[in-house]
C-alpha positions as CSV (number, residue, x, y, z in Angstrom):
1,M,-55.9,13.4,-48.7
2,V,-52.9,12.5,-50.8
3,F,-50.5,15.0,-52.2
4,E,-48.3,14.4,-55.2
5,A,-44.7,15.6,-55.3
6,G,-44.6,18.7,-57.4
7,P,-43.6,22.3,-57.4
8,V,-46.8,23.5,-55.7
9,T,-46.5,21.1,-52.8
10,F,-42.8,22.0,-52.4
11,I,-43.6,25.7,-52.3
12,R,-46.4,25.1,-49.8
13,T,-44.0,23.1,-47.6
14,I,-41.4,25.9,-47.8
15,L,-44.0,28.5,-47.0
16,I,-45.3,26.5,-43.9
17,I,-41.7,26.1,-42.7
18,V,-41.1,29.9,-43.1
19,V,-44.3,30.8,-41.3
20,V,-43.6,28.4,-38.4
21,Y,-40.0,29.7,-38.1
22,Y,-41.0,33.4,-37.9
23,S,-43.9,32.6,-35.6
24,L,-41.6,30.9,-33.2
25,K,-39.1,33.7,-33.6
26,M,-41.7,36.3,-32.6
27,I,-42.9,34.2,-29.7
28,V,-39.4,33.8,-28.3
29,K,-38.7,37.5,-28.9
30,Y,-41.7,38.9,-27.1
31,L,-43.1,36.1,-24.8
32,F,-40.0,34.4,-23.5
33,P,-38.6,37.6,-21.8
34,I,-41.9,38.1,-20.0
35,I,-41.9,34.5,-18.7
36,L,-38.2,34.7,-17.7
37,K,-38.7,37.9,-15.8
38,R,-41.7,36.4,-13.8
39,F,-39.6,33.3,-13.0
40,I,-36.6,35.5,-11.8
41,N,-38.9,37.6,-9.7
42,K,-40.4,34.6,-8.0
43,Q,-37.0,33.1,-7.3
44,Q,-35.8,36.5,-5.8
45,E,-38.9,36.6,-3.6
46,K,-38.2,33.0,-2.4
47,F,-34.6,33.9,-1.7
48,N,-35.5,37.0,0.2
49,Q,-38.1,35.1,2.3
50,Q,-35.4,32.5,3.2
51,Q,-32.9,35.3,4.1
52,Y,-35.4,37.1,6.4
53,S,-36.5,33.9,8.1
54,S,-32.9,32.7,8.6
55,N,-31.8,36.1,9.8
56,D,-34.5,36.2,12.5
57,S,-33.4,32.9,14.0
58,S,-29.7,33.2,13.5
59,S,-29.4,36.8,14.6
60,N,-30.2,35.9,18.2
61,E,-27.7,33.1,18.2
62,F,-25.1,35.3,16.6
63,K,-25.5,38.0,19.2
64,K,-25.2,35.5,22.0
65,D,-22.0,34.2,20.5
66,Q,-20.5,37.7,20.3
67,V,-21.4,38.6,23.9
68,S,-19.8,35.5,25.5
69,P,-17.0,34.2,23.3
70,K,-15.7,30.8,24.2
71,K,-12.0,30.2,24.4
72,E,-11.2,26.7,23.8
73,K,-7.8,25.2,23.9
74,L,-7.4,23.6,20.5
75,G,-4.0,21.9,21.1
76,D,-0.3,22.5,21.4
77,Y,1.8,24.0,18.7
78,V,4.2,21.5,17.3
79,D,7.3,22.8,15.4
80,Y,8.5,20.5,12.6
81,E,11.2,20.2,10.1
82,E,10.9,19.0,6.5
83,V,12.7,15.8,5.7
84,D,14.1,15.4,2.2
């Protein structure tokens, strides 16, 4: 099928571009927020599962550390003067 350059073909091309533009605009306006909301909810669920699993294992370790704090000697304090 061969089209000749003319006013009818030009108008058809402009009409197709306008229809595609508004179709994409409607899809982005209504479909994109739904997809984004589902993605965010899935990420929040993953984050919460990681928090619960890490809290279970680290809460016991944290309580043990609080009950018997270790005092370690880190070193001697050295007083110094700045040299210009």
